[in-house]
PDB file of N, H, CA, C and O in Angstrom:
ATOM      1  N   MET A   1      28.202  58.173  45.096  1.00  0.00           N
ATOM      2  CA  MET A   1      27.823  59.369  44.760  1.00  0.00           C
ATOM      3  C   MET A   1      28.909  60.103  43.897  1.00  0.00           C
ATOM      4  O   MET A   1      30.107  60.122  44.182  1.00  0.00           O
ATOM      5  N   THR A   2      28.392  60.647  42.912  1.00  0.00           N
ATOM      6  H   THR A   2      27.419  60.632  42.681  1.00  0.00           H
ATOM      7  CA  THR A   2      29.383  61.303  41.978  1.00  0.00           C
ATOM      8  C   THR A   2      29.853  62.634  42.315  1.00  0.00           C
ATOM      9  O   THR A   2      29.098  63.272  43.048  1.00  0.00           O
ATOM     10  N   PRO A   3      31.000  63.235  41.923  1.00  0.00           N
ATOM     11  CA  PRO A   3      31.460  64.454  42.449  1.00  0.00           C
ATOM     12  C   PRO A   3      30.522  65.658  42.033  1.00  0.00           C
ATOM     13  O   PRO A   3      30.513  66.712  42.668  1.00  0.00           O
ATOM     14  N   ASN A   4      29.761  65.435  40.962  1.00  0.00           N
ATOM     15  H   ASN A   4      29.768  64.579  40.446  1.00  0.00           H
ATOM     16  CA  ASN A   4      28.803  66.482  40.500  1.00  0.00           C
ATOM     17  C   ASN A   4      27.475  66.218  41.121  1.00  0.00           C
ATOM     18  O   ASN A   4      26.552  66.849  40.606  1.00  0.00           O
ATOM     19  N   PHE A   5      27.154  65.392  42.157  1.00  0.00           N
ATOM     20  H   PHE A   5      27.904  64.879  42.576  1.00  0.00           H
ATOM     21  CA  PHE A   5      25.912  65.179  42.776  1.00  0.00           C
ATOM     22  C   PHE A   5      25.296  66.511  43.251  1.00  0.00           C
ATOM     23  O   PHE A   5      25.996  67.374  43.781  1.00  0.00           O
ATOM     24  N   ARG A   6      24.018  66.657  43.056  1.00  0.00           N
ATOM     25  H   ARG A   6      23.449  65.956  42.625  1.00  0.00           H
ATOM     26  CA  ARG A   6      23.271  67.780  43.530  1.00  0.00           C
ATOM     27  C   ARG A   6      21.928  67.229  44.095  1.00  0.00           C
ATOM     28  O   ARG A   6      21.439  66.297  43.457  1.00  0.00           O
ATOM     29  N   THR A   7      21.361  67.599  45.029  1.00  0.00           N
ATOM     30  H   THR A   7      21.758  68.356  45.547  1.00  0.00           H
ATOM     31  CA  THR A   7      20.040  67.299  45.442  1.00  0.00           C
ATOM     32  C   THR A   7      18.879  68.030  44.711  1.00  0.00           C
ATOM     33  O   THR A   7      19.231  68.945  43.967  1.00  0.00           O
ATOM     34  N   ALA A   8      17.782  67.813  44.791  1.00  0.00           N
ATOM     35  H   ALA A   8      17.496  67.070  45.395  1.00  0.00           H
ATOM     36  CA  ALA A   8      16.814  68.358  44.084  1.00  0.00           C
ATOM     37  C   ALA A   8      16.554  70.064  44.325  1.00  0.00           C
ATOM     38  O   ALA A   8      15.983  70.811  43.530  1.00  0.00           O
ATOM     39  N   GLN A   9      17.091  70.406  45.535  1.00  0.00           N
ATOM     40  H   GLN A   9      17.555  69.799  46.181  1.00  0.00           H
ATOM     41  CA  GLN A   9      17.235  71.852  45.789  1.00  0.00           C
ATOM     42  C   GLN A   9      18.655  72.365  45.344  1.00  0.00           C
ATOM     43  O   GLN A   9      19.029  73.474  45.726  1.00  0.00           O
ATOM     44  N   CYS A  10      19.406  71.626  44.591  1.00  0.00           N
ATOM     45  H   CYS A  10      19.102  70.726  44.281  1.00  0.00           H
ATOM     46  CA  CYS A  10      20.708  72.041  43.989  1.00  0.00           C
ATOM     47  C   CYS A  10      21.666  72.258  45.188  1.00  0.00           C
ATOM     48  O   CYS A  10      22.498  73.165  45.153  1.00  0.00           O
ATOM     49  N   VAL A  11      21.550  71.431  46.241  1.00  0.00           N
ATOM     50  H   VAL A  11      20.874  70.694  46.270  1.00  0.00           H
ATOM     51  CA  VAL A  11      22.667  71.455  47.197  1.00  0.00           C
ATOM     52  C   VAL A  11      23.563  70.462  46.862  1.00  0.00           C
ATOM     53  O   VAL A  11      23.182  69.363  46.459  1.00  0.00           O
ATOM     54  N   LYS A  12      24.906  70.807  47.014  1.00  0.00           N
ATOM     55  H   LYS A  12      25.216  71.700  47.341  1.00  0.00           H
ATOM     56  CA  LYS A  12      26.052  69.946  46.607  1.00  0.00           C
ATOM     57  C   LYS A  12      27.129  70.107  47.759  1.00  0.00           C
ATOM     58  O   LYS A  12      27.068  70.988  48.617  1.00  0.00           O
ATOM     59  N   VAL A  13      28.141  69.128  47.668  1.00  0.00           N
ATOM     60  H   VAL A  13      28.190  68.413  46.970  1.00  0.00           H
ATOM     61  CA  VAL A  13      29.175  69.111  48.712  1.00  0.00           C
ATOM     62  C   VAL A  13      29.858  70.603  48.356  1.00  0.00           C
ATOM     63  O   VAL A  13      30.118  70.980  47.213  1.00  0.00           O
ATOM     64  N   GLY A  14      30.049  71.228  49.360  1.00  0.00           N
ATOM     65  H   GLY A  14      29.838  70.922  50.288  1.00  0.00           H
ATOM     66  CA  GLY A  14      30.719  72.620  49.444  1.00  0.00           C
ATOM     67  C   GLY A  14      29.753  73.670  49.554  1.00  0.00           C
ATOM     68  O   GLY A  14      30.188  74.812  49.701  1.00  0.00           O
ATOM     69  N   THR A  15      28.481  73.477  49.507  1.00  0.00           N
ATOM     70  H   THR A  15      28.127  72.549  49.388  1.00  0.00           H
ATOM     71  CA  THR A  15      27.394  74.482  49.870  1.00  0.00           C
ATOM     72  C   THR A  15      27.586  74.921  51.299  1.00  0.00           C
ATOM     73  O   THR A  15      27.645  74.080  52.196  1.00  0.00           O
ATOM     74  N   THR A  16      27.683  76.184  51.533  1.00  0.00           N
ATOM     75  H   THR A  16      27.635  76.867  50.804  1.00  0.00           H
ATOM     76  CA  THR A  16      27.924  76.714  52.923  1.00  0.00           C
ATOM     77  C   THR A  16      26.682  76.517  53.845  1.00  0.00           C
ATOM     78  O   THR A  16      25.543  76.272  53.447  1.00  0.00           O
ATOM     79  N   TYR A  17      27.091  76.665  55.166  1.00  0.00           N
ATOM     80  H   TYR A  17      28.016  76.864  55.488  1.00  0.00           H
ATOM     81  CA  TYR A  17      25.971  76.540  56.246  1.00  0.00           C
ATOM     82  C   TYR A  17      25.093  77.599  55.977  1.00  0.00           C
ATOM     83  O   TYR A  17      23.891  77.334  55.961  1.00  0.00           O
ATOM     84  N   ALA A  18      25.528  78.952  55.723  1.00  0.00           N
ATOM     85  H   ALA A  18      26.504  79.167  55.736  1.00  0.00           H
ATOM     86  CA  ALA A  18      24.746  80.092  55.598  1.00  0.00           C
ATOM     87  C   ALA A  18      23.866  79.875  54.409  1.00  0.00           C
ATOM     88  O   ALA A  18      22.673  80.179  54.450  1.00  0.00           O
ATOM     89  N   ASP A  19      24.421  79.365  53.370  1.00  0.00           N
ATOM     90  H   ASP A  19      25.389  79.119  53.337  1.00  0.00           H
ATOM     91  CA  ASP A  19      23.465  79.151  52.282  1.00  0.00           C
ATOM     92  C   ASP A  19      22.371  78.139  52.491  1.00  0.00           C
ATOM     93  O   ASP A  19      21.240  78.332  52.043  1.00  0.00           O
ATOM     94  N   MET A  20      22.703  77.057  53.171  1.00  0.00           N
ATOM     95  H   MET A  20      23.621  76.901  53.535  1.00  0.00           H
ATOM     96  CA  MET A  20      21.739  76.117  53.498  1.00  0.00           C
ATOM     97  C   MET A  20      20.655  76.617  54.382  1.00  0.00           C
ATOM     98  O   MET A  20      19.519  76.154  54.279  1.00  0.00           O
ATOM     99  N   GLU A  21      20.980  77.641  55.341  1.00  0.00           N
ATOM    100  H   GLU A  21      21.903  78.018  55.426  1.00  0.00           H
ATOM    101  CA  GLU A  21      19.857  78.336  55.968  1.00  0.00           C
ATOM    102  C   GLU A  21      18.844  79.044  55.016  1.00  0.00           C
ATOM    103  O   GLU A  21      17.657  79.061  55.341  1.00  0.00           O
ATOM    104  N   LYS A  22      19.232  79.595  53.921  1.00  0.00           N
ATOM    105  H   LYS A  22      20.196  79.581  53.656  1.00  0.00           H
ATOM    106  CA  LYS A  22      18.575  80.304  52.921  1.00  0.00           C
ATOM    107  C   LYS A  22      17.796  79.238  51.999  1.00  0.00           C
ATOM    108  O   LYS A  22      16.654  79.488  51.612  1.00  0.00           O
ATOM    109  N   LEU A  23      18.479  77.995  51.649  1.00  0.00           N
ATOM    110  H   LEU A  23      19.407  77.792  51.964  1.00  0.00           H
ATOM    111  CA  LEU A  23      17.785  77.128  50.720  1.00  0.00           C
ATOM    112  C   LEU A  23      16.695  76.237  51.266  1.00  0.00           C
ATOM    113  O   LEU A  23      15.911  75.615  50.550  1.00  0.00           O
ATOM    114  N   THR A  24      16.701  76.220  52.562  1.00  0.00           N
ATOM    115  H   THR A  24      17.338  76.726  53.144  1.00  0.00           H
ATOM    116  CA  THR A  24      15.553  75.238  53.135  1.00  0.00           C
ATOM    117  C   THR A  24      14.924  75.809  54.297  1.00  0.00           C
ATOM    118  O   THR A  24      15.543  76.578  55.033  1.00  0.00           O
ATOM    119  N   ARG A  25      13.569  75.432  54.532  1.00  0.00           N
ATOM    120  H   ARG A  25      13.066  74.808  53.934  1.00  0.00           H
ATOM    121  CA  ARG A  25      12.895  75.922  55.740  1.00  0.00           C
ATOM    122  C   ARG A  25      13.198  75.098  56.874  1.00  0.00           C
ATOM    123  O   ARG A  25      12.860  75.530  57.976  1.00  0.00           O
ATOM    124  N   ASN A  26      13.798  73.947  56.797  1.00  0.00           N
ATOM    125  H   ASN A  26      14.073  73.596  55.902  1.00  0.00           H
ATOM    126  CA  ASN A  26      14.139  73.107  57.849  1.00  0.00           C
ATOM    127  C   ASN A  26      15.307  73.753  58.773  1.00  0.00           C
ATOM    128  O   ASN A  26      16.217  74.420  58.281  1.00  0.00           O
ATOM    129  N   ASN A  27      15.197  73.507  60.066  1.00  0.00           N
ATOM    130  H   ASN A  27      14.457  72.965  60.465  1.00  0.00           H
ATOM    131  CA  ASN A  27      16.272  73.799  60.981  1.00  0.00           C
ATOM    132  C   ASN A  27      17.163  72.836  60.988  1.00  0.00           C
ATOM    133  O   ASN A  27      16.840  71.669  60.767  1.00  0.00           O
ATOM    134  N   ALA A  28      18.464  73.232  61.257  1.00  0.00           N
ATOM    135  H   ALA A  28      18.726  74.180  61.437  1.00  0.00           H
ATOM    136  CA  ALA A  28      19.703  72.146  61.396  1.00  0.00           C
ATOM    137  C   ALA A  28      19.290  71.312  62.630  1.00  0.00           C
ATOM    138  O   ALA A  28      18.663  71.729  63.604  1.00  0.00           O
ATOM    139  N   VAL A  29      19.750  70.060  62.418  1.00  0.00           N
ATOM    140  H   VAL A  29      20.259  69.721  61.626  1.00  0.00           H
ATOM    141  CA  VAL A  29      19.570  69.076  63.475  1.00  0.00           C
ATOM    142  C   VAL A  29      20.983  68.956  63.944  1.00  0.00           C
ATOM    143  O   VAL A  29      21.891  69.022  63.116  1.00  0.00           O
ATOM    144  N   VAL A  30      21.264  68.762  65.382  1.00  0.00           N
ATOM    145  H   VAL A  30      20.526  68.709  66.055  1.00  0.00           H
ATOM    146  CA  VAL A  30      22.484  68.686  65.988  1.00  0.00           C
ATOM    147  C   VAL A  30      22.713  67.159  66.427  1.00  0.00           C
ATOM    148  O   VAL A  30      21.861  66.681  67.177  1.00  0.00           O
ATOM    149  N   GLU A  31      23.603  66.491  66.095  1.00  0.00           N
ATOM    150  H   GLU A  31      24.294  66.879  65.486  1.00  0.00           H
ATOM    151  CA  GLU A  31      23.857  65.355  66.464  1.00  0.00           C
ATOM    152  C   GLU A  31      25.207  65.420  67.326  1.00  0.00           C
ATOM    153  O   GLU A  31      26.285  65.068  66.845  1.00  0.00           O
ATOM    154  N   ARG A  32      25.084  65.832  68.459  1.00  0.00           N
ATOM    155  H   ARG A  32      24.209  66.117  68.849  1.00  0.00           H
ATOM    156  CA  ARG A  32      26.298  65.978  69.337  1.00  0.00           C
ATOM    157  C   ARG A  32      27.335  65.161  69.273  1.00  0.00           C
ATOM    158  O   ARG A  32      27.113  63.956  69.396  1.00  0.00           O
ATOM    159  N   GLY A  33      28.751  65.651  69.057  1.00  0.00           N
ATOM    160  H   GLY A  33      28.932  66.630  68.957  1.00  0.00           H
ATOM    161  CA  GLY A  33      29.914  64.775  68.848  1.00  0.00           C
ATOM    162  C   GLY A  33      29.936  64.183  67.450  1.00  0.00           C
ATOM    163  O   GLY A  33      30.878  63.429  67.205  1.00  0.00           O
ATOM    164  N   TRP A  34      29.061  64.403  66.518  1.00  0.00           N
ATOM    165  H   TRP A  34      28.296  65.015  66.717  1.00  0.00           H
ATOM    166  CA  TRP A  34      29.213  63.959  65.219  1.00  0.00           C
ATOM    167  C   TRP A  34      29.008  64.950  64.167  1.00  0.00           C
ATOM    168  O   TRP A  34      29.975  65.293  63.487  1.00  0.00           O
ATOM    169  N   ALA A  35      27.775  65.476  63.948  1.00  0.00           N
ATOM    170  H   ALA A  35      26.989  65.197  64.500  1.00  0.00           H
ATOM    171  CA  ALA A  35      27.490  66.451  62.861  1.00  0.00           C
ATOM    172  C   ALA A  35      26.187  67.274  63.050  1.00  0.00           C
ATOM    173  O   ALA A  35      25.278  66.882  63.782  1.00  0.00           O
ATOM    174  N   HIS A  36      26.148  68.355  62.400  1.00  0.00           N
ATOM    175  H   HIS A  36      26.886  68.673  61.805  1.00  0.00           H
ATOM    176  CA  HIS A  36      25.008  69.175  62.123  1.00  0.00           C
ATOM    177  C   HIS A  36      24.395  68.814  60.750  1.00  0.00           C
ATOM    178  O   HIS A  36      25.215  68.621  59.852  1.00  0.00           O
ATOM    179  N   TYR A  37      23.230  68.706  60.478  1.00  0.00           N
ATOM    180  H   TYR A  37      22.564  68.862  61.208  1.00  0.00           H
ATOM    181  CA  TYR A  37      22.698  68.499  59.204  1.00  0.00           C
ATOM    182  C   TYR A  37      21.280  69.086  59.011  1.00  0.00           C
ATOM    183  O   TYR A  37      20.500  69.364  59.922  1.00  0.00           O
ATOM    184  N   PHE A  38      21.081  69.223  57.777  1.00  0.00           N
ATOM    185  H   PHE A  38      21.714  68.998  57.036  1.00  0.00           H
ATOM    186  CA  PHE A  38      19.785  69.863  57.417  1.00  0.00           C
ATOM    187  C   PHE A  38      19.025  68.699  56.689  1.00  0.00           C
ATOM    188  O   PHE A  38      19.515  68.111  55.724  1.00  0.00           O
ATOM    189  N   PRO A  39      17.967  68.448  57.143  1.00  0.00           N
ATOM    190  CA  PRO A  39      17.046  67.501  56.333  1.00  0.00           C
ATOM    191  C   PRO A  39      16.493  68.251  55.213  1.00  0.00           C
ATOM    192  O   PRO A  39      16.033  69.383  55.363  1.00  0.00           O
ATOM    193  N   LEU A  40      16.528  67.638  54.080  1.00  0.00           N
ATOM    194  H   LEU A  40      16.901  66.718  53.958  1.00  0.00           H
ATOM    195  CA  LEU A  40      16.110  68.343  52.779  1.00  0.00           C
ATOM    196  C   LEU A  40      14.762  67.558  52.552  1.00  0.00           C
ATOM    197  O   LEU A  40      14.474  66.515  53.140  1.00  0.00           O
ATOM    198  N   GLU A  41      13.935  68.231  51.573  1.00  0.00           N
ATOM    199  H   GLU A  41      14.168  69.078  51.095  1.00  0.00           H
ATOM    200  CA  GLU A  41      12.711  67.857  51.255  1.00  0.00           C
ATOM    201  C   GLU A  41      12.683  66.587  50.435  1.00  0.00           C
ATOM    202  O   GLU A  41      11.711  65.832  50.450  1.00  0.00           O
ATOM    203  N   ASP A  42      13.749  66.375  49.734  1.00  0.00           N
ATOM    204  H   ASP A  42      14.538  66.989  49.721  1.00  0.00           H
ATOM    205  CA  ASP A  42      13.833  65.221  48.845  1.00  0.00           C
ATOM    206  C   ASP A  42      14.409  63.936  49.575  1.00  0.00           C
ATOM    207  O   ASP A  42      14.684  62.924  48.930  1.00  0.00           O
ATOM    208  N   GLY A  43      14.569  64.013  50.846  1.00  0.00           N
ATOM    209  H   GLY A  43      14.346  64.835  51.370  1.00  0.00           H
ATOM    210  CA  GLY A  43      14.895  62.731  51.608  1.00  0.00           C
ATOM    211  C   GLY A  43      16.405  62.744  52.037  1.00  0.00           C
ATOM    212  O   GLY A  43      16.818  62.073  52.982  1.00  0.00           O
ATOM    213  N   TRP A  44      17.240  63.608  51.226  1.00  0.00           N
ATOM    214  H   TRP A  44      16.904  64.153  50.458  1.00  0.00           H
ATOM    215  CA  TRP A  44      18.563  63.688  51.598  1.00  0.00           C
ATOM    216  C   TRP A  44      18.883  64.435  52.856  1.00  0.00           C
ATOM    217  O   TRP A  44      18.021  65.220  53.250  1.00  0.00           O
ATOM    218  N   ASN A  45      19.893  64.323  53.488  1.00  0.00           N
ATOM    219  H   ASN A  45      20.593  63.685  53.168  1.00  0.00           H
ATOM    220  CA  ASN A  45      20.318  65.144  54.730  1.00  0.00           C
ATOM    221  C   ASN A  45      21.757  65.701  54.396  1.00  0.00           C
ATOM    222  O   ASN A  45      22.651  64.900  54.126  1.00  0.00           O
ATOM    223  N   ALA A  46      21.976  66.951  54.409  1.00  0.00           N
ATOM    224  H   ALA A  46      21.250  67.601  54.629  1.00  0.00           H
ATOM    225  CA  ALA A  46      23.145  67.660  54.001  1.00  0.00           C
ATOM    226  C   ALA A  46      23.805  67.887  55.333  1.00  0.00           C
ATOM    227  O   ALA A  46      23.223  68.542  56.197  1.00  0.00           O
ATOM    228  N   ALA A  47      25.112  67.322  55.551  1.00  0.00           N
ATOM    229  H   ALA A  47      25.585  66.790  54.848  1.00  0.00           H
ATOM    230  CA  ALA A  47      25.814  67.273  56.779  1.00  0.00           C
ATOM    231  C   ALA A  47      27.102  68.078  56.847  1.00  0.00           C
ATOM    232  O   ALA A  47      27.872  68.122  55.888  1.00  0.00           O
ATOM    233  N   PHE A  48      27.340  68.751  58.056  1.00  0.00           N
ATOM    234  H   PHE A  48      26.714  68.716  58.835  1.00  0.00           H
ATOM    235  CA  PHE A  48      28.640  69.469  58.328  1.00  0.00           C
ATOM    236  C   PHE A  48      29.197  68.648  59.412  1.00  0.00           C
ATOM    237  O   PHE A  48      28.512  68.409  60.406  1.00  0.00           O
ATOM    238  N   VAL A  49      30.451  68.179  59.281  1.00  0.00           N
ATOM    239  H   VAL A  49      31.007  68.373  58.473  1.00  0.00           H
ATOM    240  CA  VAL A  49      31.100  67.596  60.360  1.00  0.00           C
ATOM    241  C   VAL A  49      31.572  68.663  61.295  1.00  0.00           C
ATOM    242  O   VAL A  49      32.342  69.556  60.941  1.00  0.00           O
ATOM    243  N   SER A  50      31.053  68.531  62.574  1.00  0.00           N
ATOM    244  H   SER A  50      30.428  67.806  62.861  1.00  0.00           H
ATOM    245  CA  SER A  50      31.328  69.294  63.679  1.00  0.00           C
ATOM    246  C   SER A  50      30.717  68.947  65.110  1.00  0.00           C
ATOM    247  O   SER A  50      29.527  68.694  65.296  1.00  0.00           O
ATOM    248  N   SER A  51      31.728  68.970  66.118  1.00  0.00           N
ATOM    249  H   SER A  51      32.696  69.175  65.967  1.00  0.00           H
ATOM    250  CA  SER A  51      31.443  68.591  67.247  1.00  0.00           C
ATOM    251  C   SER A  51      31.013  69.800  68.063  1.00  0.00           C
ATOM    252  O   SER A  51      30.575  69.588  69.194  1.00  0.00           O
ATOM    253  N   ASP A  52      31.089  71.002  67.622  1.00  0.00           N
ATOM    254  H   ASP A  52      31.444  71.174  66.703  1.00  0.00           H
ATOM    255  CA  ASP A  52      30.758  72.314  68.303  1.00  0.00           C
ATOM    256  C   ASP A  52      29.279  72.513  68.416  1.00  0.00           C
ATOM    257  O   ASP A  52      28.524  71.939  67.632  1.00  0.00           O
ATOM    258  N   LYS A  53      28.819  73.330  69.392  1.00  0.00           N
ATOM    259  H   LYS A  53      29.432  73.797  70.029  1.00  0.00           H
ATOM    260  CA  LYS A  53      27.383  73.528  69.627  1.00  0.00           C
ATOM    261  C   LYS A  53      27.013  74.412  68.306  1.00  0.00           C
ATOM    262  O   LYS A  53      25.984  74.118  67.699  1.00  0.00           O
ATOM    263  N   ARG A  54      27.759  75.395  67.887  1.00  0.00           N
ATOM    264  H   ARG A  54      28.595  75.634  68.380  1.00  0.00           H
ATOM    265  CA  ARG A  54      27.453  76.244  66.636  1.00  0.00           C
ATOM    266  C   ARG A  54      28.317  75.994  65.529  1.00  0.00           C
ATOM    267  O   ARG A  54      29.480  75.638  65.722  1.00  0.00           O
ATOM    268  N   VAL A  55      27.854  76.148  64.404  1.00  0.00           N
ATOM    269  H   VAL A  55      26.909  76.437  64.247  1.00  0.00           H
ATOM    270  CA  VAL A  55      28.675  75.824  63.168  1.00  0.00           C
ATOM    271  C   VAL A  55      28.964  77.175  62.517  1.00  0.00           C
ATOM    272  O   VAL A  55      28.058  77.994  62.365  1.00  0.00           O
ATOM    273  N   ASP A  56      30.284  77.425  62.112  1.00  0.00           N
ATOM    274  H   ASP A  56      31.020  76.759  62.236  1.00  0.00           H
ATOM    275  CA  ASP A  56      30.520  78.552  61.398  1.00  0.00           C
ATOM    276  C   ASP A  56      29.895  78.669  60.111  1.00  0.00           C
ATOM    277  O   ASP A  56      29.959  77.785  59.257  1.00  0.00           O
ATOM    278  N   PRO A  57      29.166  79.985  59.944  1.00  0.00           N
ATOM    279  CA  PRO A  57      28.365  79.962  58.665  1.00  0.00           C
ATOM    280  C   PRO A  57      29.144  79.665  57.318  1.00  0.00           C
ATOM    281  O   PRO A  57      28.592  79.414  56.247  1.00  0.00           O
ATOM    282  N   ARG A  58      30.419  79.726  57.519  1.00  0.00           N
ATOM    283  H   ARG A  58      30.868  79.930  58.390  1.00  0.00           H
ATOM    284  CA  ARG A  58      31.218  79.467  56.304  1.00  0.00           C
ATOM    285  C   ARG A  58      31.655  77.948  56.177  1.00  0.00           C
ATOM    286  O   ARG A  58      32.330  77.646  55.193  1.00  0.00           O
ATOM    287  N   LYS A  59      31.370  77.115  56.963  1.00  0.00           N
ATOM    288  H   LYS A  59      30.821  77.361  57.762  1.00  0.00           H
ATOM    289  CA  LYS A  59      31.508  75.824  56.884  1.00  0.00           C
ATOM    290  C   LYS A  59      30.936  75.178  55.790  1.00  0.00           C
ATOM    291  O   LYS A  59      29.845  75.655  55.477  1.00  0.00           O
ATOM    292  N   LYS A  60      31.369  74.132  55.025  1.00  0.00           N
ATOM    293  H   LYS A  60      32.256  73.744  55.279  1.00  0.00           H
ATOM    294  CA  LYS A  60      30.769  73.548  53.955  1.00  0.00           C
ATOM    295  C   LYS A  60      29.998  72.185  54.051  1.00  0.00           C
ATOM    296  O   LYS A  60      30.376  71.499  55.001  1.00  0.00           O
ATOM    297  N   VAL A  61      29.113  71.697  53.366  1.00  0.00           N
ATOM    298  H   VAL A  61      28.806  72.254  52.594  1.00  0.00           H
ATOM    299  CA  VAL A  61      28.565  70.488  53.436  1.00  0.00           C
ATOM    300  C   VAL A  61      29.592  69.491  53.064  1.00  0.00           C
ATOM    301  O   VAL A  61      30.245  69.647  52.032  1.00  0.00           O
ATOM    302  N   THR A  62      29.788  68.401  53.901  1.00  0.00           N
ATOM    303  H   THR A  62      29.258  68.274  54.739  1.00  0.00           H
ATOM    304  CA  THR A  62      30.783  67.535  53.740  1.00  0.00           C
ATOM    305  C   THR A  62      30.420  66.222  53.058  1.00  0.00           C
ATOM    306  O   THR A  62      31.202  65.553  52.382  1.00  0.00           O
ATOM    307  N   TYR A  63      29.138  65.927  53.313  1.00  0.00           N
ATOM    308  H   TYR A  63      28.504  66.470  53.862  1.00  0.00           H
ATOM    309  CA  TYR A  63      28.455  64.760  52.741  1.00  0.00           C
ATOM    310  C   TYR A  63      27.064  64.592  52.865  1.00  0.00           C
ATOM    311  O   TYR A  63      26.474  65.309  53.673  1.00  0.00           O
ATOM    312  N   PHE A  64      26.419  63.737  52.179  1.00  0.00           N
ATOM    313  H   PHE A  64      26.898  63.154  51.523  1.00  0.00           H
ATOM    314  CA  PHE A  64      24.949  63.574  52.293  1.00  0.00           C
ATOM    315  C   PHE A  64      24.580  62.101  52.776  1.00  0.00           C
ATOM    316  O   PHE A  64      25.225  61.126  52.391  1.00  0.00           O
ATOM    317  N   PHE A  65      23.475  62.005  53.664  1.00  0.00           N
ATOM    318  H   PHE A  65      22.951  62.797  53.977  1.00  0.00           H
ATOM    319  CA  PHE A  65      23.013  60.689  53.853  1.00  0.00           C
ATOM    320  C   PHE A  65      21.522  60.638  53.830  1.00  0.00           C
ATOM    321  O   PHE A  65      20.822  61.641  53.687  1.00  0.00           O
ATOM    322  N   LYS A  66      21.036  59.338  53.989  1.00  0.00           N
ATOM    323  H   LYS A  66      21.605  58.524  54.106  1.00  0.00           H
ATOM    324  CA  LYS A  66      19.649  59.136  54.035  1.00  0.00           C
ATOM    325  C   LYS A  66      19.342  58.236  55.157  1.00  0.00           C
ATOM    326  O   LYS A  66      20.090  57.267  55.293  1.00  0.00           O
ATOM    327  N   ARG A  67      18.402  58.385  55.956  1.00  0.00           N
ATOM    328  H   ARG A  67      17.794  59.172  55.846  1.00  0.00           H
ATOM    329  CA  ARG A  67      18.260  57.550  57.189  1.00  0.00           C
ATOM    330  C   ARG A  67      17.234  56.429  56.736  1.00  0.00           C
ATOM    331  O   ARG A  67      16.301  56.674  55.971  1.00  0.00           O
ATOM    332  N   ALA A  68      17.464  55.285  57.229  1.00  0.00           N
ATOM    333  H   ALA A  68      18.221  55.086  57.851  1.00  0.00           H
ATOM    334  CA  ALA A  68      16.599  54.127  56.880  1.00  0.00           C
ATOM    335  C   ALA A  68      15.196  54.289  57.740  1.00  0.00           C
ATOM    336  O   ALA A  68      15.155  54.515  58.950  1.00  0.00           O
ATOM    337  N   GLY A  69      14.142  54.140  56.935  1.00  0.00           N
ATOM    338  H   GLY A  69      14.175  53.957  55.953  1.00  0.00           H
ATOM    339  CA  GLY A  69      12.862  54.593  57.560  1.00  0.00           C
ATOM    340  C   GLY A  69      12.112  53.371  58.059  1.00  0.00           C
ATOM    341  O   GLY A  69      11.021  53.500  58.615  1.00  0.00           O
TER     342      GLY A  69
END
């Protein structure tokens, strides 16, 4: 993935959790002890590294991933 990568919804590494809540209709998924992530309509997942139950709204997207189907 290039440093300028953006999803179809213009999400990039550095997009905040608060902005993600506005950009997608999907709720965040919690993978306890690993990450919180937002599934995006284009198949990407925008992830926030966090083992906490709640994510600070200022926290930023750390990486993207896709799940094998």
